[in-house]
C-alpha positions as CSV (number, residue, x, y, z in Angstrom):
1,M,20.6,2.3,-10.9
2,P,20.4,5.7,-9.1
3,S,23.8,7.1,-8.3
4,S,22.5,8.4,-5.0
5,L,22.6,4.9,-3.5
6,S,25.6,4.0,-1.4
7,G,28.0,1.3,-2.4
8,W,26.5,-1.4,-0.2
9,K,23.0,-0.6,-1.3
10,Q,24.0,-0.9,-4.9
11,K,25.3,-4.4,-4.1
12,V,22.0,-5.3,-2.5
13,V,20.1,-4.1,-5.5
14,A,22.4,-6.0,-7.9
15,F,21.9,-9.1,-5.8
16,A,18.1,-8.7,-5.7
17,S,18.0,-8.0,-9.5
18,G,19.3,-11.4,-10.2
19,L,16.7,-13.2,-8.1
20,G,13.6,-12.2,-10.1
21,A,10.4,-12.2,-8.0
22,P,12.1,-13.0,-4.7
23,G,14.5,-10.1,-5.2
24,L,11.6,-7.8,-5.9
25,F,10.0,-8.9,-2.7
26,L,13.3,-8.3,-0.8
27,I,13.7,-4.8,-2.1
28,S,10.1,-3.8,-1.5
29,F,10.3,-5.2,2.0
30,L,13.5,-3.3,2.9
31,D,12.3,-0.1,1.3
32,S,9.0,-0.1,3.2
33,S,10.6,-1.0,6.6
34,V,14.1,0.0,7.8
35,L,15.9,1.1,4.7
36,T,15.2,3.3,1.7
37,F,15.6,2.3,-2.0
38,P,14.0,5.2,-3.9
39,I,12.0,3.9,-7.0
40,I,14.2,0.8,-7.2
41,N,11.3,-1.6,-6.7
42,D,9.4,0.3,-9.4
43,L,12.3,0.1,-11.8
44,L,12.9,-3.6,-11.1
45,L,9.2,-4.4,-11.5
46,I,9.2,-2.6,-14.9
47,Q,12.4,-4.3,-16.0
48,L,11.1,-7.8,-15.1
49,S,7.7,-7.2,-16.6
50,I,9.2,-6.1,-19.9
51,Q,11.4,-9.2,-19.9
52,H,8.7,-11.7,-18.9
53,P,5.2,-10.1,-19.6
54,A,3.3,-13.3,-18.6
55,R,4.9,-13.1,-15.1
56,M,3.8,-9.6,-14.5
57,P,1.0,-10.5,-12.0
58,L,3.6,-12.5,-10.0
59,Y,6.0,-9.7,-9.9
60,A,3.4,-7.1,-9.0
61,F,2.1,-9.4,-6.2
62,M,5.5,-10.0,-4.8
63,A,6.3,-6.3,-4.8
64,A,3.0,-5.6,-3.0
65,L,3.5,-8.4,-0.5
66,G,7.0,-7.3,0.4
67,S,5.9,-3.7,0.8
68,V,2.9,-4.6,3.0
69,L,5.0,-6.8,5.3
70,G,7.7,-4.1,5.5
71,C,5.0,-1.5,6.5
72,V,3.7,-3.9,9.2
73,V,7.3,-4.3,10.6
74,L,7.7,-0.5,10.7
75,Y,4.2,-0.2,12.3
76,F,5.3,-2.4,15.2
77,I,8.7,-0.6,15.5
78,A,6.8,2.7,15.8
79,R,4.4,1.2,18.3
80,K,7.4,0.3,20.5
81,G,9.2,3.6,19.9
82,G,6.3,5.8,21.2
83,E,5.2,9.3,20.4
84,A,8.6,10.9,21.1
85,F,10.1,8.6,18.4
86,F,7.4,9.7,15.9
87,H,8.0,13.4,16.6
88,Q,11.7,13.0,16.2
89,K,11.3,11.4,12.8
90,A,8.4,13.4,11.4
91,G,9.7,16.8,12.7
92,D,7.5,19.7,11.4
93,H,5.1,17.3,9.7
94,A,4.2,15.5,12.9
95,H,1.1,17.5,14.0
96,A,-0.6,17.4,10.5
97,I,0.2,13.7,9.9
98,R,-1.1,12.8,13.4
99,H,-4.4,14.7,12.7
100,W,-4.8,13.1,9.3
101,V,-4.3,9.6,10.6
102,E,-6.5,9.9,13.6
103,Q,-9.3,11.7,11.8
104,N,-9.4,9.6,8.6
105,G,-8.5,6.0,9.6
106,F,-8.7,3.5,6.8
107,V,-9.4,6.0,4.0
108,G,-6.6,8.3,5.3
109,M,-4.0,5.5,5.2
110,L,-5.3,4.4,1.8
111,I,-4.9,7.9,0.3
112,A,-1.5,8.4,1.9
113,A,-0.3,5.1,0.5
114,L,-1.4,6.1,-3.0
115,L,0.0,9.6,-3.1
116,P,3.1,9.9,-5.3
117,P,6.6,11.0,-4.1
118,P,7.7,13.2,-2.4
119,T,4.9,12.3,0.0
120,P,6.7,11.2,3.3
121,F,4.6,8.0,3.5
122,K,6.8,6.4,6.1
123,F,5.8,9.2,8.5
124,F,2.2,8.1,8.1
125,V,3.2,4.5,8.8
126,L,5.0,5.7,12.0
127,A,1.9,7.7,13.0
128,A,-0.3,4.7,12.5
129,G,1.8,2.6,14.8
130,V,2.3,5.2,17.5
131,F,-1.4,6.3,17.6
132,E,-2.6,2.7,17.4
133,V,-4.6,2.7,14.2
134,P,-6.2,-0.8,14.2
135,L,-3.9,-3.3,12.6
136,F,-6.5,-4.9,10.4
137,S,-7.7,-1.5,9.1
138,Y,-4.1,-0.3,8.5
139,T,-3.0,-3.5,6.8
140,S,-6.1,-3.6,4.6
141,A,-5.5,0.0,3.4
142,I,-1.9,-0.6,2.6
143,T,-2.6,-3.9,0.8
144,L,-5.3,-2.3,-1.4
145,A,-3.1,0.7,-2.2
146,R,0.0,-1.4,-3.0
147,L,-1.9,-3.9,-5.2
148,F,-3.3,-1.0,-7.2
149,R,0.1,0.7,-7.5
150,Y,2.2,-2.3,-8.5
151,F,-0.3,-3.9,-10.8
152,G,-0.8,-0.5,-12.4
153,I,3.0,-0.1,-12.9
154,G,3.2,-3.7,-14.3
155,Y,0.4,-2.9,-16.8
156,L,2.2,0.3,-17.9
157,A,5.5,-1.6,-18.3
158,I,3.9,-4.1,-20.6
159,R,2.1,-1.4,-22.6
160,Y,4.8,1.3,-22.7
161,G,8.0,-0.7,-22.1
162,A,10.9,1.4,-20.8
163,D,8.8,4.6,-21.1
164,A,6.5,3.4,-18.3
165,L,8.4,5.3,-15.6
166,P,8.7,8.5,-17.5
167,Y,5.0,8.2,-18.2
168,L,4.2,7.9,-14.5
169,V,6.5,10.9,-13.7
170,H,4.9,13.2,-16.2
171,H,1.3,12.1,-15.4
172,K,1.7,11.3,-11.7
173,L,-1.0,13.7,-10.5
174,Q,-3.6,12.5,-13.1
175,V,-2.8,8.8,-12.4
176,T,-2.9,9.3,-8.7
177,A,-6.2,11.2,-8.8
178,F,-7.7,8.5,-11.0
179,V,-6.6,5.7,-8.8
180,I,-7.7,7.4,-5.6
181,S,-11.1,8.1,-7.1
182,L,-11.4,4.5,-8.2
183,V,-10.4,3.1,-4.8
184,I,-12.7,5.4,-2.9
185,V,-15.7,4.6,-5.2
186,S,-15.0,0.9,-4.8
187,Y,-14.7,1.3,-1.0
188,V,-18.0,3.2,-0.8
189,L,-19.8,0.7,-3.0
190,S,-18.6,-2.2,-0.9
191,R,-19.7,-0.5,2.3
192,L,-23.1,0.2,0.9
193,L,-23.4,-3.4,-0.3
194,L,-22.4,-4.8,3.0
195,R,-24.9,-2.4,4.8
196,R,-27.7,-3.5,2.5
197,R,-27.0,-7.2,3.1
198,A,-27.0,-6.6,6.8
199,S,-30.4,-4.8,6.6
200,L,-31.9,-7.6,4.5
201,R,-30.6,-10.1,7.0
202,D,-32.2,-8.2,9.9
203,V,-35.5,-8.0,8.0
204,N,-35.5,-11.7,7.2
205,S,-34.7,-12.5,10.8
206,K,-37.7,-10.4,12.0
207,R,-40.0,-12.1,9.6
208,S,-39.0,-15.6,10.6
209,P,-41.0,-17.1,13.5
210,P,-39.0,-17.6,16.7
211,F,-39.9,-21.3,16.7
212,P,-40.5,-23.8,13.9
213,L,-44.1,-24.0,12.9
214,C,-44.3,-27.7,13.7
215,F,-44.0,-26.8,17.4
216,L,-46.9,-24.4,17.4
C-alpha cells in the first residue's frame, strides 16, 4: 500500500481489499469521483486476479463499472460547478484541455482516458461536464477506455503475476500507443460499417415500390 495515503484512506483500502470484487468497485468509484487513490485499483485488480485467475473478467468489469460511474458523478458535479470551478481546478491546463475536449469530442475523451499517469484525467472529466460534452458520447468513451484498461491489466496479472505493474510502468508508452491505435481502428471500422449499412438501407428503400404490387 503506498505510504503517501493518509491514515483514513489506508483504512478504506484495507476494508475494500477484504471485499473482493465489490471492494474493487468501491475503490474505482471513489478514485474516479471525489477522492484519489493512486494506482490502488490497479494493484487490487492485479492481486485479486493472481489469487483467482478464473474471476479476472469479473474483477476487471467491476473496476471498469466503478470507474465509469465515478466519472459520471464527477461529470455532473462539474456541470453544476460551472466554468469558474473548472478553471480553479485545472489552473494552467484549463485552456488546452477545454480546446481538446471541444474539438475532439468522443475520440478526445477516449484518448484522454487511455493516456497513462501523470495525465491529469480528472481535468478532462471536469471539462466534459462544464462544456457539456453529450453524456452518451462521454460515457461511451470512458466505458470503452476503462474496459480496455482493466481487462488488459487483468490479462497481464495472469500472465506476469506480481511483475504486471512493473511491466506496465516500464512499457507504458508502448502499451498506451498500441491500445489507442487498436481502439481508434475499431472505432473507425465500426463507423464505416454503420455508414455502409445506412447506405444499403437507403438504396433498398428507393428500390422498393411505394405501395404493394397487389394494389397496382
